[in-house]
All heavy atoms as TSV, in Angstrom:
chain	resi	resn	atom	element	x	y	z
A	1	MET	N	N	-3.028	0.412	-1.200
A	1	MET	CA	C	-2.862	1.263	-0.065
A	1	MET	C	C	-4.204	1.343	0.653
A	1	MET	O	O	-5.257	1.461	0.030
A	1	MET	CB	C	-2.417	2.652	-0.504
A	1	MET	CG	C	-2.398	3.637	0.607
A	1	MET	SD	S	-2.191	5.329	0.073
A	1	MET	CE	C	-3.631	5.571	-0.918
A	2	LEU	N	N	-4.138	1.273	1.956
A	2	LEU	CA	C	-5.343	1.345	2.776
A	2	LEU	C	C	-5.080	2.307	3.924
A	2	LEU	O	O	-4.061	2.202	4.608
A	2	LEU	CB	C	-5.684	-0.042	3.331
A	2	LEU	CG	C	-6.857	-0.138	4.289
A	2	LEU	CD1	C	-8.156	0.243	3.596
A	2	LEU	CD2	C	-6.951	-1.539	4.860
A	3	ILE	N	N	-5.985	3.242	4.121
A	3	ILE	CA	C	-5.864	4.197	5.216
A	3	ILE	C	C	-7.038	3.977	6.161
A	3	ILE	O	O	-8.194	3.969	5.735
A	3	ILE	CB	C	-5.858	5.648	4.700
A	3	ILE	CG1	C	-4.670	5.839	3.746
A	3	ILE	CG2	C	-5.790	6.628	5.864
A	3	ILE	CD1	C	-4.658	7.163	3.042
A	4	LEU	N	N	-6.710	3.776	7.450
A	4	LEU	CA	C	-7.721	3.549	8.479
A	4	LEU	C	C	-7.639	4.656	9.519
A	4	LEU	O	O	-6.566	5.201	9.782
A	4	LEU	CB	C	-7.479	2.205	9.177
A	4	LEU	CG	C	-7.481	0.963	8.304
A	4	LEU	CD1	C	-7.090	-0.247	9.141
A	4	LEU	CD2	C	-8.830	0.760	7.652
A	5	ASP	N	N	-8.796	4.958	10.132
A	5	ASP	CA	C	-8.774	5.900	11.248
A	5	ASP	C	C	-8.543	5.131	12.544
A	5	ASP	O	O	-8.369	3.908	12.530
A	5	ASP	CB	C	-10.036	6.762	11.283
A	5	ASP	CG	C	-11.315	5.981	11.561
A	5	ASP	OD1	O	-11.241	4.795	11.976
A	5	ASP	OD2	O	-12.404	6.552	11.360
A	6	LYS	N	N	-8.532	5.821	13.675
A	6	LYS	CA	C	-8.202	5.155	14.944
A	6	LYS	C	C	-9.231	4.121	15.375
A	6	LYS	O	O	-8.937	3.256	16.183
A	6	LYS	CB	C	-7.973	6.186	16.046
A	6	LYS	CG	C	-9.196	6.974	16.456
A	6	LYS	CD	C	-8.832	7.963	17.537
A	6	LYS	CE	C	-10.021	8.831	17.898
A	6	LYS	NZ	N	-9.646	9.821	18.911
A	7	THR	N	N	-10.433	4.171	14.820
A	7	THR	CA	C	-11.448	3.161	15.140
A	7	THR	C	C	-11.454	2.034	14.104
A	7	THR	O	O	-12.363	1.225	14.081
A	7	THR	CB	C	-12.850	3.798	15.229
A	7	THR	OG1	O	-13.174	4.409	13.970
A	7	THR	CG2	C	-12.918	4.827	16.341
A	8	LYS	N	N	-10.430	2.000	13.241
A	8	LYS	CA	C	-10.244	0.980	12.204
A	8	LYS	C	C	-11.268	1.068	11.085
A	8	LYS	O	O	-11.505	0.107	10.365
A	8	LYS	CB	C	-10.226	-0.443	12.794
A	8	LYS	CG	C	-9.184	-0.644	13.873
A	8	LYS	CD	C	-7.801	-0.446	13.345
A	8	LYS	CE	C	-6.772	-0.712	14.436
A	8	LYS	NZ	N	-5.481	-0.197	14.150
A	9	ASN	N	N	-11.908	2.220	10.930
A	9	ASN	CA	C	-12.805	2.440	9.796
A	9	ASN	C	C	-11.985	2.870	8.587
A	9	ASN	O	O	-11.049	3.659	8.720
A	9	ASN	CB	C	-13.843	3.519	10.116
A	9	ASN	CG	C	-14.874	3.044	11.111
A	9	ASN	OD1	O	-15.347	1.923	11.034
A	9	ASN	ND2	N	-15.214	3.902	12.053
A	10	LYS	N	N	-12.355	2.364	7.418
A	10	LYS	CA	C	-11.634	2.702	6.198
A	10	LYS	C	C	-11.904	4.154	5.825
A	10	LYS	O	O	-13.039	4.568	5.685
A	10	LYS	CB	C	-12.052	1.767	5.065
A	10	LYS	CG	C	-11.317	2.043	3.770
A	10	LYS	CD	C	-11.525	1.000	2.688
A	10	LYS	CE	C	-12.942	0.652	2.428
A	10	LYS	NZ	N	-13.131	-0.221	1.276
A	11	VAL	N	N	-10.823	4.917	5.680
A	11	VAL	CA	C	-10.911	6.309	5.264
A	11	VAL	C	C	-10.720	6.391	3.749
A	11	VAL	O	O	-11.405	7.141	3.069
A	11	VAL	CB	C	-9.844	7.161	5.983
A	11	VAL	CG1	C	-9.841	8.586	5.479
A	11	VAL	CG2	C	-10.065	7.122	7.487
A	12	LYS	N	N	-9.771	5.584	3.239
A	12	LYS	CA	C	-9.468	5.598	1.820
A	12	LYS	C	C	-8.784	4.289	1.447
A	12	LYS	O	O	-8.006	3.747	2.218
A	12	LYS	CB	C	-8.542	6.780	1.496
A	12	LYS	CG	C	-8.252	6.972	0.031
A	12	LYS	CD	C	-7.451	8.257	-0.175
A	12	LYS	CE	C	-7.295	8.547	-1.646
A	12	LYS	NZ	N	-6.639	9.839	-1.876
A	13	SER	N	N	-9.095	3.799	0.260
A	13	SER	CA	C	-8.454	2.601	-0.265
A	13	SER	C	C	-8.124	2.865	-1.726
A	13	SER	O	O	-8.984	3.336	-2.479
A	13	SER	CB	C	-9.397	1.402	-0.135
A	13	SER	OG	O	-8.809	0.266	-0.713
A	14	GLU	N	N	-6.892	2.617	-2.101
A	14	GLU	CA	C	-6.479	2.900	-3.469
A	14	GLU	C	C	-5.501	1.820	-3.939
A	14	GLU	O	O	-4.293	1.910	-3.704
A	14	GLU	CB	C	-5.819	4.273	-3.532
A	14	GLU	CG	C	-5.524	4.757	-4.917
A	14	GLU	CD	C	-4.964	6.174	-4.908
A	14	GLU	OE1	O	-5.406	6.994	-4.081
A	14	GLU	OE2	O	-4.087	6.438	-5.729
A	15	PRO	N	N	-5.994	0.766	-4.584
A	15	PRO	CA	C	-5.077	-0.267	-5.082
A	15	PRO	C	C	-4.297	0.237	-6.298
A	15	PRO	O	O	-4.778	1.086	-7.049
A	15	PRO	CB	C	-6.010	-1.409	-5.468
A	15	PRO	CG	C	-7.330	-0.774	-5.721
A	15	PRO	CD	C	-7.387	0.464	-4.862
A	16	PHE	N	N	-3.094	-0.252	-6.465
A	16	PHE	CA	C	-2.301	0.065	-7.647
A	16	PHE	C	C	-1.369	-1.097	-7.941
A	16	PHE	O	O	-1.142	-1.953	-7.095
A	16	PHE	CB	C	-1.525	1.378	-7.499
A	16	PHE	CG	C	-0.698	1.480	-6.250
A	16	PHE	CD1	C	0.601	1.010	-6.222
A	16	PHE	CD2	C	-1.225	2.055	-5.118
A	16	PHE	CE1	C	1.355	1.110	-5.072
A	16	PHE	CE2	C	-0.475	2.163	-3.965
A	16	PHE	CZ	C	0.822	1.688	-3.949
A	17	THR	N	N	-0.855	-1.135	-9.148
A	17	THR	CA	C	-0.026	-2.240	-9.605
A	17	THR	C	C	1.373	-1.744	-9.943
A	17	THR	O	O	1.537	-0.692	-10.558
A	17	THR	CB	C	-0.641	-2.878	-10.868
A	17	THR	OG1	O	-1.957	-3.335	-10.550
A	17	THR	CG2	C	0.189	-4.040	-11.365
A	18	VAL	N	N	2.358	-2.518	-9.523
A	18	VAL	CA	C	3.753	-2.275	-9.873
A	18	VAL	C	C	4.265	-3.573	-10.483
A	18	VAL	O	O	4.186	-4.626	-9.859
A	18	VAL	CB	C	4.604	-1.910	-8.635
A	18	VAL	CG1	C	6.058	-1.745	-9.015
A	18	VAL	CG2	C	4.063	-0.672	-7.969
A	19	SER	N	N	4.748	-3.522	-11.710
A	19	SER	CA	C	5.254	-4.724	-12.372
A	19	SER	C	C	6.716	-4.940	-12.013
A	19	SER	O	O	7.543	-4.038	-12.163
A	19	SER	CB	C	5.125	-4.590	-13.891
A	19	SER	OG	O	3.766	-4.510	-14.244
A	20	VAL	N	N	7.019	-6.140	-11.516
A	20	VAL	CA	C	8.379	-6.513	-11.148
A	20	VAL	C	C	8.606	-7.933	-11.621
A	20	VAL	O	O	7.755	-8.797	-11.443
A	20	VAL	CB	C	8.583	-6.441	-9.620
A	20	VAL	CG1	C	9.977	-6.880	-9.235
A	20	VAL	CG2	C	8.293	-5.051	-9.105
A	21	THR	N	N	9.757	-8.183	-12.245
A	21	THR	CA	C	10.097	-9.530	-12.683
A	21	THR	C	C	11.157	-10.094	-11.747
A	21	THR	O	O	12.233	-9.510	-11.598
A	21	THR	CB	C	10.629	-9.520	-14.128
A	21	THR	OG1	O	9.610	-8.987	-14.974
A	21	THR	CG2	C	10.978	-10.920	-14.580
A	22	ILE	N	N	10.828	-11.218	-11.121
A	22	ILE	CA	C	11.762	-11.918	-10.243
A	22	ILE	C	C	11.808	-13.366	-10.720
A	22	ILE	O	O	10.778	-14.028	-10.809
A	22	ILE	CB	C	11.309	-11.854	-8.770
A	22	ILE	CG1	C	11.193	-10.400	-8.330
A	22	ILE	CG2	C	12.261	-12.637	-7.877
A	22	ILE	CD1	C	10.631	-10.210	-6.944
A	23	SER	N	N	12.988	-13.846	-11.040
A	23	SER	CA	C	13.129	-15.211	-11.547
A	23	SER	C	C	13.929	-16.054	-10.552
A	23	SER	O	O	14.565	-15.528	-9.641
A	23	SER	CB	C	13.839	-15.195	-12.906
A	23	SER	OG	O	15.169	-14.727	-12.746
A	24	LYS	N	N	13.911	-17.368	-10.750
A	24	LYS	CA	C	14.710	-18.253	-9.898
A	24	LYS	C	C	16.194	-17.962	-10.069
A	24	LYS	O	O	16.970	-18.079	-9.137
A	24	LYS	CB	C	14.420	-19.707	-10.237
A	24	LYS	CG	C	13.056	-20.166	-9.799
A	24	LYS	CD	C	12.825	-21.619	-10.125
A	24	LYS	CE	C	11.445	-22.034	-9.696
A	24	LYS	NZ	N	11.183	-23.449	-9.965
A	25	GLU	N	N	16.580	-17.600	-11.278
A	25	GLU	CA	C	17.990	-17.313	-11.557
A	25	GLU	C	C	18.442	-15.995	-10.918
A	25	GLU	O	O	19.602	-15.828	-10.589
A	25	GLU	CB	C	18.244	-17.249	-13.071
A	25	GLU	CG	C	17.983	-18.549	-13.816
A	25	GLU	CD	C	16.488	-18.805	-14.059
A	25	GLU	OE1	O	15.711	-17.827	-14.131
A	25	GLU	OE2	O	16.106	-19.970	-14.131
A	26	ASN	N	N	17.534	-15.055	-10.796
A	26	ASN	CA	C	17.836	-13.743	-10.208
A	26	ASN	C	C	16.718	-13.392	-9.223
A	26	ASN	O	O	15.796	-12.647	-9.550
A	26	ASN	CB	C	17.953	-12.675	-11.311
A	26	ASN	CG	C	18.426	-11.351	-10.764
A	26	ASN	OD1	O	18.931	-11.280	-9.651
A	26	ASN	ND2	N	18.254	-10.302	-11.533
A	27	PRO	N	N	16.794	-13.942	-7.993
A	27	PRO	CA	C	15.675	-13.808	-7.046
A	27	PRO	C	C	15.557	-12.450	-6.362
A	27	PRO	O	O	14.729	-12.284	-5.477
A	27	PRO	CB	C	15.959	-14.907	-6.035
A	27	PRO	CG	C	17.441	-15.056	-6.064
A	27	PRO	CD	C	17.853	-14.778	-7.482
A	28	LEU	N	N	16.364	-11.477	-6.764
A	28	LEU	CA	C	16.273	-10.145	-6.188
A	28	LEU	C	C	15.850	-9.150	-7.247
A	28	LEU	O	O	16.260	-9.235	-8.397
A	28	LEU	CB	C	17.625	-9.710	-5.619
A	28	LEU	CG	C	18.179	-10.565	-4.489
A	28	LEU	CD1	C	19.576	-10.085	-4.129
A	28	LEU	CD2	C	17.291	-10.518	-3.279
A	29	SER	N	N	15.028	-8.219	-6.850
A	29	SER	CA	C	14.611	-7.172	-7.769
A	29	SER	C	C	14.372	-5.906	-6.960
A	29	SER	O	O	13.963	-5.962	-5.808
A	29	SER	CB	C	13.341	-7.571	-8.506
A	29	SER	OG	O	12.997	-6.606	-9.449
A	30	TYR	N	N	14.653	-4.770	-7.567
A	30	TYR	CA	C	14.462	-3.496	-6.896
A	30	TYR	C	C	13.425	-2.686	-7.653
A	30	TYR	O	O	13.370	-2.722	-8.877
A	30	TYR	CB	C	15.782	-2.722	-6.846
A	30	TYR	CG	C	16.844	-3.461	-6.074
A	30	TYR	CD1	C	17.764	-4.267	-6.729
A	30	TYR	CD2	C	16.903	-3.372	-4.691
A	30	TYR	CE1	C	18.737	-4.967	-6.016
A	30	TYR	CE2	C	17.861	-4.058	-3.974
A	30	TYR	CZ	C	18.773	-4.854	-4.647
A	30	TYR	OH	O	19.716	-5.541	-3.943
A	31	PHE	N	N	12.597	-2.000	-6.919
A	31	PHE	CA	C	11.601	-1.136	-7.543
A	31	PHE	C	C	11.252	-0.025	-6.573
A	31	PHE	O	O	11.517	-0.117	-5.378
A	31	PHE	CB	C	10.341	-1.920	-7.943
A	31	PHE	CG	C	9.630	-2.536	-6.776
A	31	PHE	CD1	C	8.616	-1.854	-6.124
A	31	PHE	CD2	C	9.969	-3.804	-6.330
A	31	PHE	CE1	C	7.948	-2.418	-5.045
A	31	PHE	CE2	C	9.304	-4.373	-5.252
A	31	PHE	CZ	C	8.300	-3.684	-4.620
A	32	SER	N	N	10.695	1.008	-7.115
A	32	SER	CA	C	10.218	2.097	-6.263
A	32	SER	C	C	8.984	2.707	-6.911
A	32	SER	O	O	8.767	2.582	-8.111
A	32	SER	CB	C	11.298	3.159	-6.063
A	32	SER	OG	O	11.571	3.806	-7.280
A	33	LEU	N	N	8.194	3.337	-6.093
A	33	LEU	CA	C	6.993	4.002	-6.567
A	33	LEU	C	C	6.765	5.219	-5.671
A	33	LEU	O	O	6.786	5.095	-4.452
A	33	LEU	CB	C	5.788	3.058	-6.492
A	33	LEU	CG	C	4.454	3.637	-6.893
A	33	LEU	CD1	C	4.429	3.907	-8.392
A	33	LEU	CD2	C	3.334	2.705	-6.521
A	34	VAL	N	N	6.596	6.351	-6.272
A	34	VAL	CA	C	6.337	7.577	-5.518
A	34	VAL	C	C	4.958	8.077	-5.917
A	34	VAL	O	O	4.656	8.209	-7.101
A	34	VAL	CB	C	7.403	8.653	-5.825
A	34	VAL	CG1	C	7.095	9.940	-5.092
A	34	VAL	CG2	C	8.790	8.142	-5.488
A	35	ARG	N	N	4.124	8.305	-4.923
A	35	ARG	CA	C	2.763	8.778	-5.179
A	35	ARG	C	C	2.409	9.877	-4.197
A	35	ARG	O	O	2.793	9.834	-3.036
A	35	ARG	CB	C	1.753	7.644	-4.999
A	35	ARG	CG	C	1.907	6.543	-6.015
A	35	ARG	CD	C	0.864	5.479	-5.769
A	35	ARG	NE	N	-0.459	6.007	-5.972
A	35	ARG	CZ	C	-1.268	5.655	-6.953
A	35	ARG	NH1	N	-0.879	4.784	-7.831
A	35	ARG	NH2	N	-2.460	6.171	-7.056
A	36	ASP	N	N	1.653	10.842	-4.657
A	36	ASP	CA	C	1.063	11.828	-3.757
A	36	ASP	C	C	-0.258	11.253	-3.266
A	36	ASP	O	O	-1.059	10.774	-4.061
A	36	ASP	CB	C	0.800	13.151	-4.477
A	36	ASP	CG	C	2.079	13.892	-4.809
A	36	ASP	OD1	O	3.033	13.811	-4.016
A	36	ASP	OD2	O	2.115	14.548	-5.863
A	37	VAL	N	N	-0.464	11.302	-1.967
A	37	VAL	CA	C	-1.689	10.766	-1.377
A	37	VAL	C	C	-2.361	11.872	-0.577
A	37	VAL	O	O	-1.728	12.520	0.259
A	37	VAL	CB	C	-1.377	9.562	-0.453
A	37	VAL	CG1	C	-2.643	9.059	0.212
A	37	VAL	CG2	C	-0.695	8.451	-1.229
A	38	THR	N	N	-3.624	12.089	-0.841
A	38	THR	CA	C	-4.410	13.053	-0.085
A	38	THR	C	C	-5.318	12.289	0.864
A	38	THR	O	O	-6.063	11.407	0.430
A	38	THR	CB	C	-5.254	13.931	-1.028
A	38	THR	OG1	O	-4.376	14.595	-1.940
A	38	THR	CG2	C	-6.042	14.955	-0.253
A	39	ILE	N	N	-5.230	12.610	2.121
A	39	ILE	CA	C	-6.030	11.912	3.130
A	39	ILE	C	C	-7.109	12.869	3.640
A	39	ILE	O	O	-6.796	13.952	4.153
A	39	ILE	CB	C	-5.152	11.450	4.307
A	39	ILE	CG1	C	-4.056	10.519	3.797
A	39	ILE	CG2	C	-5.991	10.771	5.380
A	39	ILE	CD1	C	-3.012	10.195	4.829
A	40	PRO	N	N	-8.373	12.472	3.484
A	40	PRO	CA	C	-9.449	13.321	4.010
A	40	PRO	C	C	-9.508	13.177	5.540
A	40	PRO	O	O	-9.864	12.137	6.056
A	40	PRO	CB	C	-10.711	12.756	3.350
A	40	PRO	CG	C	-10.375	11.339	3.013
A	40	PRO	CD	C	-8.889	11.294	2.799
A	41	VAL	N	N	-9.101	14.215	6.261
A	41	VAL	CA	C	-9.073	14.150	7.726
A	41	VAL	C	C	-10.263	14.895	8.316
A	41	VAL	O	O	-10.731	15.879	7.762
A	41	VAL	CB	C	-7.754	14.723	8.292
A	41	VAL	CG1	C	-6.569	13.903	7.829
A	41	VAL	CG2	C	-7.558	16.164	7.904
A	42	LYS	N	N	-10.709	14.375	9.439
A	42	LYS	CA	C	-11.833	15.009	10.129
A	42	LYS	C	C	-11.314	16.077	11.077
A	42	LYS	O	O	-10.223	15.955	11.636
A	42	LYS	CB	C	-12.608	13.953	10.928
A	42	LYS	CG	C	-13.268	12.921	10.061
A	42	LYS	CD	C	-13.988	11.884	10.918
A	42	LYS	CE	C	-14.576	10.801	10.049
A	42	LYS	NZ	N	-15.160	9.720	10.840
A	43	GLU	N	N	-12.106	17.106	11.264
A	43	GLU	CA	C	-11.751	18.179	12.184
A	43	GLU	C	C	-11.562	17.600	13.583
A	43	GLU	O	O	-12.339	16.753	14.035
A	43	GLU	CB	C	-12.855	19.243	12.203
A	43	GLU	CG	C	-12.493	20.465	12.991
A	43	GLU	CD	C	-13.534	21.556	12.887
A	43	GLU	OE1	O	-14.219	21.638	11.844
A	43	GLU	OE2	O	-13.673	22.314	13.856
A	44	GLY	N	N	-10.503	18.024	14.252
A	44	GLY	CA	C	-10.246	17.566	15.615
A	44	GLY	C	C	-9.375	16.326	15.699
A	44	GLY	O	O	-9.097	15.855	16.798
A	45	THR	N	N	-8.933	15.787	14.551
A	45	THR	CA	C	-8.063	14.617	14.589
A	45	THR	C	C	-6.604	15.044	14.488
A	45	THR	O	O	-6.292	16.174	14.120
A	45	THR	CB	C	-8.389	13.630	13.449
A	45	THR	OG1	O	-8.189	14.291	12.196
A	45	THR	CG2	C	-9.816	13.124	13.533
A	46	VAL	N	N	-5.716	14.113	14.825
A	46	VAL	CA	C	-4.269	14.335	14.744
A	46	VAL	C	C	-3.667	13.225	13.887
A	46	VAL	O	O	-4.301	12.184	13.674
A	46	VAL	CB	C	-3.626	14.365	16.151
A	46	VAL	CG1	C	-4.105	15.566	16.946
A	46	VAL	CG2	C	-3.903	13.084	16.906
A	47	PRO	N	N	-2.446	13.417	13.374
A	47	PRO	CA	C	-1.845	12.398	12.512
A	47	PRO	C	C	-1.815	10.999	13.140
A	47	PRO	O	O	-1.977	9.994	12.441
A	47	PRO	CB	C	-0.432	12.919	12.277
A	47	PRO	CG	C	-0.559	14.400	12.393
A	47	PRO	CD	C	-1.591	14.607	13.466
A	48	GLN	N	N	-1.648	10.916	14.436
A	48	GLN	CA	C	-1.597	9.613	15.114
A	48	GLN	C	C	-2.921	8.859	15.035
A	48	GLN	O	O	-2.976	7.663	15.342
A	48	GLN	CB	C	-1.197	9.783	16.588
A	48	GLN	CG	C	0.200	10.312	16.782
A	48	GLN	CD	C	0.289	11.830	16.712
A	48	GLN	OE1	O	-0.636	12.542	16.298
A	48	GLN	NE2	N	1.444	12.350	17.099
A	49	ASP	N	N	-3.989	9.517	14.635
A	49	ASP	CA	C	-5.298	8.878	14.526
A	49	ASP	C	C	-5.431	8.046	13.256
A	49	ASP	O	O	-6.444	7.368	13.065
A	49	ASP	CB	C	-6.418	9.927	14.538
A	49	ASP	CG	C	-6.569	10.600	15.893
A	49	ASP	OD1	O	-6.115	10.025	16.905
A	49	ASP	OD2	O	-7.139	11.707	15.932
A	50	TYR	N	N	-4.437	8.071	12.380
A	50	TYR	CA	C	-4.529	7.387	11.089
A	50	TYR	C	C	-3.378	6.410	10.906
A	50	TYR	O	O	-2.276	6.627	11.407
A	50	TYR	CB	C	-4.518	8.406	9.944
A	50	TYR	CG	C	-5.696	9.340	10.004
A	50	TYR	CD1	C	-5.628	10.542	10.692
A	50	TYR	CD2	C	-6.903	9.005	9.392
A	50	TYR	CE1	C	-6.711	11.389	10.773
A	50	TYR	CE2	C	-8.002	9.844	9.471
A	50	TYR	CZ	C	-7.897	11.037	10.170
A	50	TYR	OH	O	-8.983	11.862	10.251
A	51	SER	N	N	-3.654	5.336	10.179
A	51	SER	CA	C	-2.595	4.394	9.809
A	51	SER	C	C	-2.695	4.116	8.314
A	51	SER	O	O	-3.788	4.056	7.743
A	51	SER	CB	C	-2.721	3.091	10.598
A	51	SER	OG	O	-3.918	2.416	10.275
A	52	ILE	N	N	-1.530	3.981	7.687
A	52	ILE	CA	C	-1.446	3.689	6.258
A	52	ILE	C	C	-0.804	2.317	6.107
A	52	ILE	O	O	0.269	2.066	6.669
A	52	ILE	CB	C	-0.611	4.748	5.518
A	52	ILE	CG1	C	-1.253	6.127	5.690
A	52	ILE	CG2	C	-0.467	4.390	4.050
A	52	ILE	CD1	C	-0.423	7.262	5.137
A	53	SER	N	N	-1.448	1.432	5.350
A	53	SER	CA	C	-0.931	0.084	5.128
A	53	SER	C	C	-0.677	-0.145	3.648
A	53	SER	O	O	-1.476	0.259	2.802
A	53	SER	CB	C	-1.936	-0.968	5.608
A	53	SER	OG	O	-2.187	-0.819	6.984
A	54	ILE	N	N	0.443	-0.784	3.367
A	54	ILE	CA	C	0.792	-1.185	2.014
A	54	ILE	C	C	0.980	-2.693	2.047
A	54	ILE	O	O	1.653	-3.223	2.927
A	54	ILE	CB	C	2.112	-0.517	1.550
A	54	ILE	CG1	C	2.049	0.996	1.683
A	54	ILE	CG2	C	2.469	-0.956	0.146
A	54	ILE	CD1	C	1.082	1.684	0.765
A	55	ALA	N	N	0.395	-3.399	1.097
A	55	ALA	CA	C	0.514	-4.863	1.057
A	55	ALA	C	C	0.918	-5.308	-0.337
A	55	ALA	O	O	0.630	-4.644	-1.326
A	55	ALA	CB	C	-0.815	-5.504	1.438
A	56	PHE	N	N	1.592	-6.435	-0.389
A	56	PHE	CA	C	2.002	-7.030	-1.655
A	56	PHE	C	C	1.200	-8.304	-1.870
A	56	PHE	O	O	1.019	-9.088	-0.947
A	56	PHE	CB	C	3.491	-7.363	-1.645
A	56	PHE	CG	C	4.359	-6.159	-1.488
A	56	PHE	CD1	C	4.801	-5.755	-0.236
A	56	PHE	CD2	C	4.725	-5.411	-2.596
A	56	PHE	CE1	C	5.604	-4.633	-0.093
A	56	PHE	CE2	C	5.525	-4.283	-2.458
A	56	PHE	CZ	C	5.961	-3.905	-1.210
A	57	GLU	N	N	0.725	-8.492	-3.080
A	57	GLU	CA	C	-0.032	-9.688	-3.416
A	57	GLU	C	C	0.601	-10.361	-4.622
A	57	GLU	O	O	1.028	-9.696	-5.553
A	57	GLU	CB	C	-1.477	-9.339	-3.754
A	57	GLU	CG	C	-2.254	-8.766	-2.604
A	57	GLU	CD	C	-3.689	-8.452	-2.988
A	57	GLU	OE1	O	-4.125	-8.829	-4.085
A	57	GLU	OE2	O	-4.371	-7.824	-2.175
A	58	LYS	N	N	0.655	-11.689	-4.593
A	58	LYS	CA	C	1.126	-12.385	-5.781
A	58	LYS	C	C	-0.061	-12.576	-6.717
A	58	LYS	O	O	-1.167	-12.888	-6.294
A	58	LYS	CB	C	1.763	-13.718	-5.406
A	58	LYS	CG	C	0.842	-14.687	-4.685
A	58	LYS	CD	C	1.591	-15.950	-4.346
A	58	LYS	CE	C	0.659	-16.944	-3.675
A	58	LYS	NZ	N	1.336	-18.178	-3.351
A	59	THR	N	N	0.161	-12.330	-7.986
A	59	THR	CA	C	-0.946	-12.418	-8.930
A	59	THR	C	C	-0.696	-13.415	-10.045
A	59	THR	O	O	-1.617	-13.783	-10.736
A	59	THR	CB	C	-1.215	-11.045	-9.573
A	59	THR	OG1	O	-0.041	-10.583	-10.222
A	59	THR	CG2	C	-1.641	-10.028	-8.523
A	60	LYS	N	N	0.533	-13.851	-10.205
A	60	LYS	CA	C	0.829	-14.804	-11.277
A	60	LYS	C	C	0.986	-16.184	-10.689
A	60	LYS	O	O	1.512	-16.345	-9.584
A	60	LYS	CB	C	2.101	-14.396	-11.989
A	60	LYS	CG	C	2.005	-13.042	-12.628
A	60	LYS	CD	C	2.498	-13.082	-14.008
A	60	LYS	CE	C	2.295	-11.704	-14.612
A	60	LYS	NZ	N	2.462	-11.658	-15.992
A	61	PRO	N	N	0.573	-17.240	-11.410
A	61	PRO	CA	C	0.777	-18.609	-10.922
A	61	PRO	C	C	2.268	-18.865	-10.686
A	61	PRO	O	O	3.107	-18.443	-11.478
A	61	PRO	CB	C	0.255	-19.481	-12.071
A	61	PRO	CG	C	-0.659	-18.584	-12.849
A	61	PRO	CD	C	-0.118	-17.195	-12.685
A	62	GLY	N	N	2.572	-19.475	-9.572
A	62	GLY	CA	C	3.964	-19.776	-9.251
A	62	GLY	C	C	4.673	-18.669	-8.508
A	62	GLY	O	O	5.818	-18.823	-8.113
A	63	ALA	N	N	4.012	-17.543	-8.300
A	63	ALA	CA	C	4.645	-16.456	-7.554
A	63	ALA	C	C	4.782	-16.871	-6.104
A	63	ALA	O	O	3.932	-17.567	-5.560
A	63	ALA	CB	C	3.817	-15.174	-7.680
A	64	ALA	N	N	5.856	-16.448	-5.474
A	64	ALA	CA	C	6.090	-16.842	-4.087
A	64	ALA	C	C	5.788	-15.715	-3.136
A	64	ALA	O	O	5.759	-14.586	-3.460
A	64	ALA	CB	C	7.530	-17.273	-3.916
């Protein structure tokens, strides 16, 4: 997870791992993750000044 302010400066970064098994025989998998996130906001800002990004990375050889 990456949180940026309106000037694209990093406010907070918090990587985490979710284990999911997807095989050629069963190429679909479902997962969910619920987390509480605290965002340090500056005085005078509004919610629109921040963006939250979530990205998926393959970590095992052969992952697509």
